[in-house]
C-alpha angles and dihedrals in degrees: 000000000000090000091052091049092048091049091048091049092048091047091052093045095049091041091055091045091052095054093042090056110051121212116264117272115286113248115218113195114220119236099238093193094056096039125085136203113196123187130201121190126187134215134176091262098042141298144275132217134200148138140259123197124248106230097188141337147159138194124214122220136186098206103311095336119104111234107164149342146193131199141181122200125200102234091188087069095067105145130181112218102181095063136055140197120005094350091056094045091047093051093044090052094046092049089053092048126093088261087074125004102351092216095180089066095028109035095164141040124200140204123198121184112230099176134015124191124184111233097174142347095296102008133090140182106225129196117194148160113254117196119197123164089359091300118120121206133165120255132185125202143149123259128194122199124197117172108304094348134082132185133195141166116211122192110209127193103213092195088070088061096048093254094150110164112122091350119147086208089070107022134047129218098021092142112177090355090072116122112200117244096227120075130173130237115198111196127196113183132189120192 
């Protein structure tokens, strides 16, 4: 009888302890092959679009609620999609050069979520640390999660990461050769 009461008391105590201390967030690994990162950059005379490959990534969830995330992008995969032939090859090479992202010295870029705030049923305001060319700066953006998919658009100011070529932040009198500092990353994730 004493053993039964002791077992019951221990079961209740450990059961209460288990529900009072939730399990760590669930990590959902992103399928890099099915996920896309598209970039769009703007200049006085137009714009260019392309892709960069997600190397790895994961989102953290508490139940169905997004709580964190971490991603690595392969900067050597920079690819222009609105040009072809020599023009495409020239721009891809220039974007990979030290004038822009210096991928030989900085082959990856990373994003680590630092704060996630729910703004609706499936939407979140995310703050994170974005590292490009070894320089880390804070960014804020919106994320939407539906089932096993997530989408986000991140506006990046390249001047903050010492990406100087054609930037009015670093050079005067560029005229119609000016390339705007802000570019967009449109991210579609599957996990």
